[in-house]
N, CA, C, O and the ligand as a Tripos MOL2 file, in Angstrom:
@<TRIPOS>MOLECULE
protein
  309   307    78     0     0
PROTEIN
NO_CHARGES

@<TRIPOS>ATOM
      1 N          -1.4750  -25.3520  -23.8690 N.3       1 MET1
      2 CA         -0.8030  -24.7290  -22.5910 C.3       1 MET1
      3 C          -1.2740  -23.3060  -22.4360 C.2       1 MET1
      4 O          -1.3300  -22.8810  -21.2820 O.2       1 MET1
      5 N          -1.6090  -22.5340  -23.3880 N.am      2 GLY2
      6 CA         -1.9100  -21.2440  -23.4210 C.3       2 GLY2
      7 C          -3.4570  -21.1310  -22.6250 C.2       2 GLY2
      8 O          -3.7190  -20.2380  -21.8190 O.2       2 GLY2
      9 N          -4.2460  -22.0350  -22.9590 N.am      3 SER3
     10 CA         -5.5990  -21.9240  -22.3140 C.3       3 SER3
     11 C          -5.6230  -22.2470  -20.7700 C.2       3 SER3
     12 O          -6.3900  -21.7670  -19.9350 O.2       3 SER3
     13 N          -4.5340  -23.2390  -20.5610 N.am      4 ARG4
     14 CA         -4.3520  -23.6600  -19.0270 C.3       4 ARG4
     15 C          -3.8320  -22.4120  -18.3020 C.2       4 ARG4
     16 O          -4.2600  -22.1040  -17.1890 O.2       4 ARG4
     17 N          -2.9510  -21.7400  -18.9160 N.am      5 TYR5
     18 CA         -2.4580  -20.5310  -18.1290 C.3       5 TYR5
     19 C          -3.6040  -19.5540  -17.8580 C.2       5 TYR5
     20 O          -3.8540  -19.1280  -16.7310 O.2       5 TYR5
     21 N          -4.3780  -19.1810  -19.1180 N.am      6 GLY6
     22 CA         -5.4710  -18.2610  -18.8670 C.3       6 GLY6
     23 C          -6.4070  -18.6250  -17.7260 C.2       6 GLY6
     24 O          -6.8110  -17.7960  -16.9110 O.2       6 GLY6
     25 N          -6.7070  -19.8380  -17.7160 N.am      7 ALA7
     26 CA         -7.7130  -20.3940  -16.6400 C.3       7 ALA7
     27 C          -7.1440  -20.0240  -15.3890 C.2       7 ALA7
     28 O          -7.9320  -19.5170  -14.5900 O.2       7 ALA7
     29 N          -5.9040  -20.1630  -15.0150 N.am      8 LYS8
     30 CA         -5.2190  -19.8890  -13.7840 C.3       8 LYS8
     31 C          -5.4590  -18.5560  -13.3130 C.2       8 LYS8
     32 O          -5.8590  -18.2520  -12.1890 O.2       8 LYS8
     33 N          -5.1420  -17.6710  -14.4030 N.am      9 ILE9
     34 CA         -5.1560  -16.1560  -14.0890 C.3       9 ILE9
     35 C          -6.5730  -15.7500  -13.6280 C.2       9 ILE9
     36 O          -6.8000  -15.0610  -12.6340 O.2       9 ILE9
     37 N          -7.5940  -16.3120  -14.5540 N.am     10 ARG10
     38 CA         -8.9920  -16.0670  -14.1640 C.3      10 ARG10
     39 C          -9.3670  -16.4010  -12.7770 C.2      10 ARG10
     40 O         -10.0350  -15.5970  -12.1270 O.2      10 ARG10
     41 N          -9.0040  -17.4760  -12.2980 N.am     11 LYS11
     42 CA         -9.2130  -18.0710  -10.9090 C.3      11 LYS11
     43 C          -8.7960  -17.2290   -9.9230 C.2      11 LYS11
     44 O          -9.4800  -17.0840   -8.9090 O.2      11 LYS11
     45 N          -7.5980  -16.5610  -10.1090 N.am     12 ARG12
     46 CA         -6.8650  -15.6910   -9.3560 C.3      12 ARG12
     47 C          -7.5850  -14.3360   -9.1980 C.2      12 ARG12
     48 O          -7.7330  -13.7410   -8.1300 O.2      12 ARG12
     49 N          -7.9670  -13.9750  -10.2880 N.am     13 GLU13
     50 CA         -8.7590  -12.5460  -10.5090 C.3      13 GLU13
     51 C         -10.1010  -12.7500   -9.6880 C.2      13 GLU13
     52 O         -10.4770  -11.8730   -8.9100 O.2      13 GLU13
     53 N         -10.7890  -13.8780   -9.8690 N.am     14 GLN14
     54 CA        -12.0110  -14.0540   -9.0820 C.3      14 GLN14
     55 C         -11.8010  -13.9670   -7.5570 C.2      14 GLN14
     56 O         -12.6140  -13.3850   -6.8380 O.2      14 GLN14
     57 N         -10.6920  -14.5590   -7.0830 N.am     15 ALA15
     58 CA        -10.3030  -14.4780   -5.6050 C.3      15 ALA15
     59 C         -10.1930  -13.0660   -5.0640 C.2      15 ALA15
     60 O         -10.6690  -12.6650   -4.0020 O.2      15 ALA15
     61 N          -9.4530  -12.3320   -6.0020 N.am     16 VAL16
     62 CA         -9.2060  -10.9330   -5.7000 C.3      16 VAL16
     63 C         -10.3180  -10.0050   -5.6270 C.2      16 VAL16
     64 O         -10.3390   -9.0880   -4.8060 O.2      16 VAL16
     65 N         -11.2900  -10.2340   -6.5100 N.am     17 LEU17
     66 CA        -12.5270   -9.4980   -6.7340 C.3      17 LEU17
     67 C         -13.3160   -9.8250   -5.4570 C.2      17 LEU17
     68 O         -13.8330   -8.8970   -4.8350 O.2      17 LEU17
     69 N         -13.4440  -11.1510   -5.0120 N.am     18 LYS18
     70 CA        -14.2500  -11.4870   -3.9560 C.3      18 LYS18
     71 C         -13.6800  -10.8880   -2.6740 C.2      18 LYS18
     72 O         -14.4610  -10.7140   -1.7390 O.2      18 LYS18
     73 N         -12.3380  -10.5410   -2.5320 N.am     19 ARG19
     74 CA        -11.7170   -9.9760   -1.3690 C.3      19 ARG19
     75 C         -12.0580   -8.4140   -1.4610 C.2      19 ARG19
     76 O         -12.3350   -7.7490   -0.4630 O.2      19 ARG19
     77 N         -12.0130   -7.9470   -2.6360 N.am     20 GLN20
     78 CA        -12.3500   -6.5010   -2.7180 C.3      20 GLN20
     79 C         -13.7630   -6.1820   -2.3910 C.2      20 GLN20
     80 O         -14.0280   -5.0850   -1.8980 O.2      20 GLN20
     81 N         -14.6730   -7.0430   -2.6240 N.am     21 ARG21
     82 CA        -16.0060   -6.8460   -2.2750 C.3      21 ARG21
     83 C         -16.5100   -6.9260   -0.9610 C.2      21 ARG21
     84 O         -17.4330   -6.2400   -0.5190 O.2      21 ARG21
     85 N         -15.7660   -7.9310   -0.2480 N.am     22 ALA22
     86 CA        -15.8890   -8.1730    1.2500 C.3      22 ALA22
     87 C         -15.8040   -6.9800    2.0710 C.2      22 ALA22
     88 O         -15.0190   -6.0680    1.8120 O.2      22 ALA22
     89 N         -16.6260   -6.9730    3.0900 N.am     23 LEU23
     90 CA        -16.6450   -5.9720    4.2460 C.3      23 LEU23
     91 C         -15.6750   -6.4260    5.2920 C.2      23 LEU23
     92 O         -15.6880   -7.5770    5.7290 O.2      23 LEU23
     93 N         -14.8890   -5.5650    5.6610 N.am     24 TYR24
     94 CA        -13.9190   -5.9440    6.7570 C.3      24 TYR24
     95 C         -13.9790   -5.2090    7.9500 C.2      24 TYR24
     96 O         -14.4350   -4.0700    7.8540 O.2      24 TYR24
     97 N         -13.5740   -5.6580    9.1970 N.am     25 GLU25
     98 CA        -13.8810   -4.9660   10.4160 C.3      25 GLU25
     99 C         -12.9550   -3.6710   10.6180 C.2      25 GLU25
    100 O         -11.7530   -3.5880   10.3650 O.2      25 GLU25
    101 N         -13.7560   -2.7380   11.1070 N.am     26 CYS26
    102 CA        -13.1170   -1.3880   11.2270 C.3      26 CYS26
    103 C         -12.1700   -1.3490   12.4960 C.2      26 CYS26
    104 O         -12.5980   -1.7610   13.5740 O.2      26 CYS26
    105 N         -10.8970   -0.8610   12.3720 N.am     27 PRO27
    106 CA        -10.0900   -0.9330   13.4820 C.3      27 PRO27
    107 C         -10.4330    0.1520   14.4090 C.2      27 PRO27
    108 O          -9.8870    0.2090   15.5100 O.2      27 PRO27
    109 N         -11.3350    1.0480   14.0190 N.am     28 LYS28
    110 CA        -11.6880    2.2910   14.8220 C.3      28 LYS28
    111 C         -12.9110    1.8240   15.6300 C.2      28 LYS28
    112 O         -12.8410    1.9090   16.8560 O.2      28 LYS28
    113 N         -13.9480    1.3720   15.0960 N.am     29 CYS29
    114 CA        -15.1320    1.1820   15.7750 C.3      29 CYS29
    115 C         -15.5770   -0.4250   15.9330 C.2      29 CYS29
    116 O         -16.5740   -0.7680   16.5670 O.2      29 CYS29
    117 N         -14.7020   -1.3230   15.2750 N.am     30 GLY30
    118 CA        -14.8820   -2.7170   15.3090 C.3      30 GLY30
    119 C         -16.1090   -3.1850   14.5650 C.2      30 GLY30
    120 O         -16.5050   -4.3110   14.8650 O.2      30 GLY30
    121 N         -16.7290   -2.5660   13.7140 N.am     31 LYS31
    122 CA        -17.9870   -2.8780   13.0340 C.3      31 LYS31
    123 C         -17.3710   -3.4560   11.7080 C.2      31 LYS31
    124 O         -16.2860   -3.0650   11.2780 O.2      31 LYS31
    125 N         -18.1320   -4.4050   11.0930 N.am     32 LYS32
    126 CA        -17.7220   -5.1200    9.9150 C.3      32 LYS32
    127 C         -18.2510   -4.1580    8.7570 C.2      32 LYS32
    128 O         -19.0920   -4.6320    7.9940 O.2      32 LYS32
    129 N         -17.8670   -2.9740    8.5870 N.am     33 LYS33
    130 CA        -18.3060   -2.1110    7.5480 C.3      33 LYS33
    131 C         -17.3050   -1.2680    6.6540 C.2      33 LYS33
    132 O         -17.5450   -0.1780    6.1360 O.2      33 LYS33
    133 N         -16.1850   -1.9700    6.5870 N.am     34 VAL34
    134 CA        -15.1800   -1.1300    5.7850 C.3      34 VAL34
    135 C         -15.0720   -1.7620    4.5070 C.2      34 VAL34
    136 O         -14.8360   -2.9620    4.3670 O.2      34 VAL34
    137 N         -15.2630   -0.8670    3.4870 N.am     35 ARG35
    138 CA        -15.1440   -1.1770    2.1010 C.3      35 ARG35
    139 C         -14.0560   -0.3820    1.3930 C.2      35 ARG35
    140 O         -13.6360    0.7440    1.6600 O.2      35 ARG35
    141 N         -13.6760   -1.2710    0.3790 N.am     36 ARG36
    142 CA        -12.5570   -0.5530   -0.4230 C.3      36 ARG36
    143 C         -13.1600    0.6670   -1.2770 C.2      36 ARG36
    144 O         -14.2210    0.5520   -1.8920 O.2      36 ARG36
    145 N         -12.4750    1.7230   -1.2660 N.am     37 ARG37
    146 CA        -12.8310    2.8440   -2.0210 C.3      37 ARG37
    147 C         -11.9460    3.2730   -3.2400 C.2      37 ARG37
    148 O         -12.2580    4.0470   -4.1450 O.2      37 ARG37
    149 N         -10.7000    2.5540   -3.0490 N.am     38 GLY38
    150 CA         -9.7700    2.8850   -4.2730 C.3      38 GLY38
    151 C          -8.5690    1.9870   -4.0290 C.2      38 GLY38
    152 O          -8.5500    1.1020   -3.1740 O.2      38 GLY38
    153 N          -7.5530    2.2880   -4.8610 N.am     39 TYR39
    154 CA         -6.3970    1.4580   -4.5360 C.3      39 TYR39
    155 C          -5.7580    1.7120   -3.1930 C.2      39 TYR39
    156 O          -5.2720    2.8100   -2.9230 O.2      39 TYR39
    157 N          -5.7570    0.7770   -2.4200 N.am     40 ALA40
    158 CA         -5.1850    0.8650   -1.0980 C.3      40 ALA40
    159 C          -5.9150    1.8180   -0.1670 C.2      40 ALA40
    160 O          -5.3520    2.2810    0.8260 O.2      40 ALA40
    161 N          -7.1910    2.1170   -0.4930 N.am     41 LYS41
    162 CA         -7.8570    3.2190    0.2830 C.3      41 LYS41
    163 C          -9.1340    2.4790    0.8500 C.2      41 LYS41
    164 O          -9.8280    1.7680    0.1230 O.2      41 LYS41
    165 N          -9.3760    2.6650    2.0460 N.am     42 TRP42
    166 CA        -10.5320    1.8430    2.6620 C.3      42 TRP42
    167 C         -11.5550    2.8830    3.4010 C.2      42 TRP42
    168 O         -11.0610    3.8940    3.9010 O.2      42 TRP42
    169 N         -12.7440    2.7000    3.4720 N.am     43 GLU43
    170 CA        -13.5930    3.5560    4.3480 C.3      43 GLU43
    171 C         -14.6370    2.7860    5.1500 C.2      43 GLU43
    172 O         -15.2620    1.8290    4.6940 O.2      43 GLU43
    173 N         -14.7850    3.3080    6.4540 N.am     44 CYS44
    174 CA        -15.7920    2.5210    7.2460 C.3      44 CYS44
    175 C         -17.2240    3.3210    7.0930 C.2      44 CYS44
    176 O         -17.4470    4.5180    7.2710 O.2      44 CYS44
    177 N         -18.0440    2.3510    6.7370 N.am     45 ARG45
    178 CA        -19.4800    2.9800    6.4370 C.3      45 ARG45
    179 C         -20.2510    3.3590    7.6700 C.2      45 ARG45
    180 O         -21.2540    4.0710    7.6220 O.2      45 ARG45
    181 N         -19.7060    2.8160    8.8720 N.am     46 ALA46
    182 CA        -20.4140    2.9270   10.1310 C.3      46 ALA46
    183 C         -19.8740    4.2660   10.7230 C.2      46 ALA46
    184 O         -20.7110    5.0810   11.1130 O.2      46 ALA46
    185 N         -18.4950    4.5730   10.8270 N.am     47 CYS47
    186 CA        -18.0790    5.7680   11.6080 C.3      47 CYS47
    187 C         -17.4160    6.6490   10.7110 C.2      47 CYS47
    188 O         -16.9590    7.6950   11.1710 O.2      47 CYS47
    189 N         -17.2780    6.3580    9.3660 N.am     48 GLY48
    190 CA        -16.7120    7.1500    8.4540 C.3      48 GLY48
    191 C         -15.1550    7.4040    8.4360 C.2      48 GLY48
    192 O         -14.6090    8.3000    7.7910 O.2      48 GLY48
    193 N         -14.5150    6.4700    9.2510 N.am     49 ALA49
    194 CA        -13.0520    6.4630    9.1930 C.3      49 ALA49
    195 C         -12.5010    6.2460    7.8000 C.2      49 ALA49
    196 O         -13.0350    5.4010    7.0810 O.2      49 ALA49
    197 N         -11.5090    6.9270    7.3890 N.am     50 GLU50
    198 CA        -10.8230    6.5870    6.1320 C.3      50 GLU50
    199 C          -9.3260    6.0850    6.5300 C.2      50 GLU50
    200 O          -8.6990    6.6830    7.4040 O.2      50 GLU50
    201 N          -8.8740    5.1500    5.9650 N.am     51 PHE51
    202 CA         -7.4430    4.7800    6.1170 C.3      51 PHE51
    203 C          -6.9890    4.0470    5.0150 C.2      51 PHE51
    204 O          -7.7650    3.4970    4.2330 O.2      51 PHE51
    205 N          -5.5390    4.0060    4.8930 N.am     52 ALA52
    206 CA         -4.8340    3.2570    3.8960 C.3      52 ALA52
    207 C          -4.5890    1.9280    4.3760 C.2      52 ALA52
    208 O          -4.3530    1.6750    5.5580 O.2      52 ALA52
    209 N          -4.6560    0.9560    3.3210 N.am     53 GLY53
    210 CA         -4.3660   -0.3400    3.8190 C.3      53 GLY53
    211 C          -3.6940   -1.0890    2.6110 C.2      53 GLY53
    212 O          -3.0560   -0.5120    1.7310 O.2      53 GLY53
    213 N          -3.9170   -2.4730    2.6750 N.am     54 GLY54
    214 CA         -3.4280   -3.2510    1.4700 C.3      54 GLY54
    215 C          -4.2110   -3.0140    0.3210 C.2      54 GLY54
    216 O          -5.3460   -2.5560    0.4510 O.2      54 GLY54
    217 N          -3.7340   -3.2740   -0.8030 N.am     55 ALA55
    218 CA         -4.4750   -3.0900   -2.1420 C.3      55 ALA55
    219 C          -5.6580   -3.7130   -2.2230 C.2      55 ALA55
    220 O          -6.6240   -3.2040   -2.7900 O.2      55 ALA55
    221 N          -5.6770   -4.8880   -1.6500 N.am     56 TYR56
    222 CA         -6.9060   -5.8270   -1.9110 C.3      56 TYR56
    223 C          -7.6470   -6.1750   -0.5900 C.2      56 TYR56
    224 O          -8.7470   -6.7270   -0.6020 O.2      56 TYR56
    225 N          -7.0310   -5.8480    0.4840 N.am     57 SER57
    226 CA         -7.7280   -5.9800    1.8090 C.3      57 SER57
    227 C          -6.9320   -5.1710    2.7640 C.2      57 SER57
    228 O          -5.7050   -5.1030    2.7080 O.2      57 SER57
    229 N          -7.6840   -4.5420    3.6680 N.am     58 PRO58
    230 CA         -7.1260   -3.7020    4.7340 C.3      58 PRO58
    231 C          -6.3020   -4.4210    5.7250 C.2      58 PRO58
    232 O          -6.0070   -3.7610    6.7220 O.2      58 PRO58
    233 N          -5.8550   -5.6700    5.6600 N.am     59 GLU59
    234 CA         -5.3740   -6.5020    6.6330 C.3      59 GLU59
    235 C          -4.1720   -5.8280    7.2230 C.2      59 GLU59
    236 O          -3.9540   -5.9350    8.4300 O.2      59 GLU59
    237 N          -3.3410   -5.1050    6.4000 N.am     60 THR60
    238 CA         -2.1340   -4.3780    6.8270 C.3      60 THR60
    239 C          -2.4120   -3.5460    7.9240 C.2      60 THR60
    240 O          -1.7890   -3.6020    8.9840 O.2      60 THR60
    241 N          -3.5210   -2.6210    7.6380 N.am     61 THR61
    242 CA         -3.8690   -1.5950    8.7360 C.3      61 THR61
    243 C          -4.5580   -2.2570    9.8770 C.2      61 THR61
    244 O          -4.3130   -1.8550   11.0150 O.2      61 THR61
    245 N          -5.3420   -3.1700    9.6980 N.am     62 VAL62
    246 CA         -6.0060   -3.9060   10.8240 C.3      62 VAL62
    247 C          -5.0410   -4.6210   11.6470 C.2      62 VAL62
    248 O          -5.0170   -4.4680   12.8690 O.2      62 VAL62
    249 N          -4.1700   -5.4680   10.9660 N.am     63 GLY63
    250 CA         -3.1710   -6.1470   11.6440 C.3      63 GLY63
    251 C          -2.3130   -5.2330   12.7160 C.2      63 GLY63
    252 O          -2.2100   -5.4960   13.9140 O.2      63 GLY63
    253 N          -1.7540   -4.1690   12.0810 N.am     64 SER64
    254 CA         -0.8910   -3.3500   12.7420 C.3      64 SER64
    255 C          -1.6210   -2.6490   14.1290 C.2      64 SER64
    256 O          -1.0980   -2.4490   15.2250 O.2      64 SER64
    257 N          -2.9650   -2.3590   13.7000 N.am     65 ALA65
    258 CA         -3.6830   -1.6920   14.9610 C.3      65 ALA65
    259 C          -3.8200   -2.6600   15.8910 C.2      65 ALA65
    260 O          -3.6050   -2.2820   17.0430 O.2      65 ALA65
    261 N          -4.1730   -4.0290   15.7140 N.am     66 ALA66
    262 CA         -4.4680   -5.0250   16.6540 C.3      66 ALA66
    263 C          -3.0840   -5.2700   17.3670 C.2      66 ALA66
    264 O          -3.0650   -5.4850   18.5790 O.2      66 ALA66
    265 N          -2.1290   -5.2440   16.7530 N.am     67 ARG67
    266 CA         -0.7110   -5.3770   17.3020 C.3      67 ARG67
    267 C          -0.3460   -4.3900   18.3690 C.2      67 ARG67
    268 O           0.2200   -4.6170   19.4390 O.2      67 ARG67
    269 N          -0.7840   -3.2320   17.8720 N.am     68 LYS68
    270 CA         -0.5690   -2.0550   18.7760 C.3      68 LYS68
    271 C          -1.4450   -2.1680   20.0110 C.2      68 LYS68
    272 O          -0.9400   -1.9160   21.1050 O.2      68 LYS68
    273 N          -2.5450   -2.4790   19.9330 N.am     69 ILE69
    274 CA         -3.4390   -2.5580   21.0530 C.3      69 ILE69
    275 C          -2.9900   -3.6910   21.9860 C.2      69 ILE69
    276 O          -3.0160   -3.5950   23.2130 O.2      69 ILE69
    277 N          -2.5410   -4.8650   21.2490 N.am     70 LEU70
    278 CA         -2.0760   -5.9530   22.0840 C.3      70 LEU70
    279 C          -0.8680   -5.6300   22.9520 C.2      70 LEU70
    280 O          -0.7450   -6.0610   24.0990 O.2      70 LEU70
    281 N           0.1250   -4.7520   22.2650 N.am     71 SER71
    282 CA          1.2760   -4.4480   23.0490 C.3      71 SER71
    283 C           1.0440   -3.5110   24.1890 C.2      71 SER71
    284 O           1.7420   -3.4500   25.2010 O.2      71 SER71
    285 N          -0.0490   -2.7630   23.9120 N.am     72 ALA72
    286 CA         -0.4890   -1.8710   24.9770 C.3      72 ALA72
    287 C          -1.0230   -2.4690   26.1710 C.2      72 ALA72
    288 O          -0.8880   -1.9550   27.2810 O.2      72 ALA72
    289 N          -1.7390   -3.7520   25.9150 N.am     73 ILE73
    290 CA         -2.3200   -4.3360   27.0640 C.3      73 ILE73
    291 C          -1.5480   -5.2490   27.7050 C.2      73 ILE73
    292 O          -1.7340   -5.5020   28.8950 O.2      73 ILE73
    293 N          -0.5660   -5.8590   26.9540 N.am     74 ALA74
    294 CA          0.3230   -6.7640   27.5150 C.3      74 ALA74
    295 C           1.1550   -6.0930   28.6040 C.2      74 ALA74
    296 O           1.5700   -4.9410   28.4840 O.2      74 ALA74
    297 N           1.3950   -6.9070   29.7380 N.am     75 PRO75
    298 CA          2.0340   -6.4090   30.8710 C.3      75 PRO75
    299 C           3.5880   -6.4790   30.5960 C.2      75 PRO75
    300 O           4.0970   -7.5210   30.1830 O.2      75 PRO75
    301 N           4.3740   -5.2600   30.8540 N.am     76 PRO76
    302 CA          5.7020   -5.3110   30.6900 C.3      76 PRO76
    303 C           6.5860   -6.3240   31.5160 C.2      76 PRO76
    304 O           6.4680   -6.5230   32.7250 O.2      76 PRO76
    305 N           7.5740   -6.9890   30.5930 N.am     77 LYS77
    306 CA          8.2760   -8.1410   31.2880 C.3      77 LYS77
    307 C           9.4910   -7.5990   31.8940 C.2      77 LYS77
    308 O          10.2490   -8.3370   32.5250 O.2      77 LYS77
    309 ZN        -15.7650    2.3200   11.9890 Zn       78 ZN78
@<TRIPOS>BOND
     1     1     2 1
     2     2     3 1
     3     3     4 2
     4     3     5 am
     5     5     6 1
     6     6     7 1
     7     7     8 2
     8     7     9 am
     9     9    10 1
    10    10    11 1
    11    11    12 2
    12    11    13 am
    13    13    14 1
    14    14    15 1
    15    15    16 2
    16    15    17 am
    17    17    18 1
    18    18    19 1
    19    19    20 2
    20    19    21 am
    21    21    22 1
    22    22    23 1
    23    23    24 2
    24    23    25 am
    25    25    26 1
    26    26    27 1
    27    27    28 2
    28    27    29 am
    29    29    30 1
    30    30    31 1
    31    31    32 2
    32    31    33 am
    33    33    34 1
    34    34    35 1
    35    35    36 2
    36    35    37 am
    37    37    38 1
    38    38    39 1
    39    39    40 2
    40    39    41 am
    41    41    42 1
    42    42    43 1
    43    43    44 2
    44    43    45 am
    45    45    46 1
    46    46    47 1
    47    47    48 2
    48    47    49 am
    49    49    50 1
    50    50    51 1
    51    51    52 2
    52    51    53 am
    53    53    54 1
    54    54    55 1
    55    55    56 2
    56    55    57 am
    57    57    58 1
    58    58    59 1
    59    59    60 2
    60    59    61 am
    61    61    62 1
    62    62    63 1
    63    63    64 2
    64    63    65 am
    65    65    66 1
    66    66    67 1
    67    67    68 2
    68    67    69 am
    69    69    70 1
    70    70    71 1
    71    71    72 2
    72    71    73 am
    73    73    74 1
    74    74    75 1
    75    75    76 2
    76    75    77 am
    77    77    78 1
    78    78    79 1
    79    79    80 2
    80    79    81 am
    81    81    82 1
    82    82    83 1
    83    83    84 2
    84    83    85 am
    85    85    86 1
    86    86    87 1
    87    87    88 2
    88    87    89 am
    89    89    90 1
    90    90    91 1
    91    91    92 2
    92    91    93 am
    93    93    94 1
    94    94    95 1
    95    95    96 2
    96    95    97 am
    97    97    98 1
    98    98    99 1
    99    99   100 2
   100    99   101 am
   101   101   102 1
   102   102   103 1
   103   103   104 2
   104   103   105 am
   105   105   106 1
   106   106   107 1
   107   107   108 2
   108   107   109 am
   109   109   110 1
   110   110   111 1
   111   111   112 2
   112   111   113 am
   113   113   114 1
   114   114   115 1
   115   115   116 2
   116   115   117 am
   117   117   118 1
   118   118   119 1
   119   119   120 2
   120   119   121 am
   121   121   122 1
   122   122   123 1
   123   123   124 2
   124   123   125 am
   125   125   126 1
   126   126   127 1
   127   127   128 2
   128   127   129 am
   129   129   130 1
   130   130   131 1
   131   131   132 2
   132   131   133 am
   133   133   134 1
   134   134   135 1
   135   135   136 2
   136   135   137 am
   137   137   138 1
   138   138   139 1
   139   139   140 2
   140   139   141 am
   141   141   142 1
   142   142   143 1
   143   143   144 2
   144   143   145 am
   145   145   146 1
   146   146   147 1
   147   147   148 2
   148   147   149 am
   149   149   150 1
   150   150   151 1
   151   151   152 2
   152   151   153 am
   153   153   154 1
   154   154   155 1
   155   155   156 2
   156   155   157 am
   157   157   158 1
   158   158   159 1
   159   159   160 2
   160   159   161 am
   161   161   162 1
   162   162   163 1
   163   163   164 2
   164   163   165 am
   165   165   166 1
   166   166   167 1
   167   167   168 2
   168   167   169 am
   169   169   170 1
   170   170   171 1
   171   171   172 2
   172   171   173 am
   173   173   174 1
   174   174   175 1
   175   175   176 2
   176   175   177 am
   177   177   178 1
   178   178   179 1
   179   179   180 2
   180   179   181 am
   181   181   182 1
   182   182   183 1
   183   183   184 2
   184   183   185 am
   185   185   186 1
   186   186   187 1
   187   187   188 2
   188   187   189 am
   189   189   190 1
   190   190   191 1
   191   191   192 2
   192   191   193 am
   193   193   194 1
   194   194   195 1
   195   195   196 2
   196   195   197 am
   197   197   198 1
   198   198   199 1
   199   199   200 2
   200   199   201 am
   201   201   202 1
   202   202   203 1
   203   203   204 2
   204   203   205 am
   205   205   206 1
   206   206   207 1
   207   207   208 2
   208   207   209 am
   209   209   210 1
   210   210   211 1
   211   211   212 2
   212   211   213 am
   213   213   214 1
   214   214   215 1
   215   215   216 2
   216   215   217 am
   217   217   218 1
   218   218   219 1
   219   219   220 2
   220   219   221 am
   221   221   222 1
   222   222   223 1
   223   223   224 2
   224   223   225 am
   225   225   226 1
   226   226   227 1
   227   227   228 2
   228   227   229 am
   229   229   230 1
   230   230   231 1
   231   231   232 2
   232   231   233 am
   233   233   234 1
   234   234   235 1
   235   235   236 2
   236   235   237 am
   237   237   238 1
   238   238   239 1
   239   239   240 2
   240   239   241 am
   241   241   242 1
   242   242   243 1
   243   243   244 2
   244   243   245 am
   245   245   246 1
   246   246   247 1
   247   247   248 2
   248   247   249 am
   249   249   250 1
   250   250   251 1
   251   251   252 2
   252   251   253 am
   253   253   254 1
   254   254   255 1
   255   255   256 2
   256   255   257 am
   257   257   258 1
   258   258   259 1
   259   259   260 2
   260   259   261 am
   261   261   262 1
   262   262   263 1
   263   263   264 2
   264   263   265 am
   265   265   266 1
   266   266   267 1
   267   267   268 2
   268   267   269 am
   269   269   270 1
   270   270   271 1
   271   271   272 2
   272   271   273 am
   273   273   274 1
   274   274   275 1
   275   275   276 2
   276   275   277 am
   277   277   278 1
   278   278   279 1
   279   279   280 2
   280   279   281 am
   281   281   282 1
   282   282   283 1
   283   283   284 2
   284   283   285 am
   285   285   286 1
   286   286   287 1
   287   287   288 2
   288   287   289 am
   289   289   290 1
   290   290   291 1
   291   291   292 2
   292   291   293 am
   293   293   294 1
   294   294   295 1
   295   295   296 2
   296   295   297 am
   297   297   298 1
   298   298   299 1
   299   299   300 2
   300   299   301 am
   301   301   302 1
   302   302   303 1
   303   303   304 2
   304   303   305 am
   305   305   306 1
   306   306   307 1
   307   307   308 2
@<TRIPOS>SUBSTRUCTURE
     1 MET1         2 RESIDUE 1 A MET
     2 GLY2         6 RESIDUE 1 A GLY
     3 SER3        10 RESIDUE 1 A SER
     4 ARG4        14 RESIDUE 1 A ARG
     5 TYR5        18 RESIDUE 1 A TYR
     6 GLY6        22 RESIDUE 1 A GLY
     7 ALA7        26 RESIDUE 1 A ALA
     8 LYS8        30 RESIDUE 1 A LYS
     9 ILE9        34 RESIDUE 1 A ILE
    10 ARG10       38 RESIDUE 1 A ARG
    11 LYS11       42 RESIDUE 1 A LYS
    12 ARG12       46 RESIDUE 1 A ARG
    13 GLU13       50 RESIDUE 1 A GLU
    14 GLN14       54 RESIDUE 1 A GLN
    15 ALA15       58 RESIDUE 1 A ALA
    16 VAL16       62 RESIDUE 1 A VAL
    17 LEU17       66 RESIDUE 1 A LEU
    18 LYS18       70 RESIDUE 1 A LYS
    19 ARG19       74 RESIDUE 1 A ARG
    20 GLN20       78 RESIDUE 1 A GLN
    21 ARG21       82 RESIDUE 1 A ARG
    22 ALA22       86 RESIDUE 1 A ALA
    23 LEU23       90 RESIDUE 1 A LEU
    24 TYR24       94 RESIDUE 1 A TYR
    25 GLU25       98 RESIDUE 1 A GLU
    26 CYS26      102 RESIDUE 1 A CYS
    27 PRO27      106 RESIDUE 1 A PRO
    28 LYS28      110 RESIDUE 1 A LYS
    29 CYS29      114 RESIDUE 1 A CYS
    30 GLY30      118 RESIDUE 1 A GLY
    31 LYS31      122 RESIDUE 1 A LYS
    32 LYS32      126 RESIDUE 1 A LYS
    33 LYS33      130 RESIDUE 1 A LYS
    34 VAL34      134 RESIDUE 1 A VAL
    35 ARG35      138 RESIDUE 1 A ARG
    36 ARG36      142 RESIDUE 1 A ARG
    37 ARG37      146 RESIDUE 1 A ARG
    38 GLY38      150 RESIDUE 1 A GLY
    39 TYR39      154 RESIDUE 1 A TYR
    40 ALA40      158 RESIDUE 1 A ALA
    41 LYS41      162 RESIDUE 1 A LYS
    42 TRP42      166 RESIDUE 1 A TRP
    43 GLU43      170 RESIDUE 1 A GLU
    44 CYS44      174 RESIDUE 1 A CYS
    45 ARG45      178 RESIDUE 1 A ARG
    46 ALA46      182 RESIDUE 1 A ALA
    47 CYS47      186 RESIDUE 1 A CYS
    48 GLY48      190 RESIDUE 1 A GLY
    49 ALA49      194 RESIDUE 1 A ALA
    50 GLU50      198 RESIDUE 1 A GLU
    51 PHE51      202 RESIDUE 1 A PHE
    52 ALA52      206 RESIDUE 1 A ALA
    53 GLY53      210 RESIDUE 1 A GLY
    54 GLY54      214 RESIDUE 1 A GLY
    55 ALA55      218 RESIDUE 1 A ALA
    56 TYR56      222 RESIDUE 1 A TYR
    57 SER57      226 RESIDUE 1 A SER
    58 PRO58      230 RESIDUE 1 A PRO
    59 GLU59      234 RESIDUE 1 A GLU
    60 THR60      238 RESIDUE 1 A THR
    61 THR61      242 RESIDUE 1 A THR
    62 VAL62      246 RESIDUE 1 A VAL
    63 GLY63      250 RESIDUE 1 A GLY
    64 SER64      254 RESIDUE 1 A SER
    65 ALA65      258 RESIDUE 1 A ALA
    66 ALA66      262 RESIDUE 1 A ALA
    67 ARG67      266 RESIDUE 1 A ARG
    68 LYS68      270 RESIDUE 1 A LYS
    69 ILE69      274 RESIDUE 1 A ILE
    70 LEU70      278 RESIDUE 1 A LEU
    71 SER71      282 RESIDUE 1 A SER
    72 ALA72      286 RESIDUE 1 A ALA
    73 ILE73      290 RESIDUE 1 A ILE
    74 ALA74      294 RESIDUE 1 A ALA
    75 PRO75      298 RESIDUE 1 A PRO
    76 PRO76      302 RESIDUE 1 A PRO
    77 LYS77      306 RESIDUE 1 A LYS
    78 ZN78       309 GROUP 0 **** ****
């Protein structure tokens, strides 16, 4: 039982590491050059923009930026 639990944890850690190493799209310049710099800290290697995001992926920041742009484009009802 103990070994099964350990294998499960290791699998989840691998998934987290994969997300941490991946490059993400920059909400500022749109290039896929955003890398994790520290806990919830992200930096774009293309334009140098620094921003805070999720601990393991900047999805929080990118998502809110996209929502902001969408609401700006959407015509008022
Ligand atoms: Zn950028």
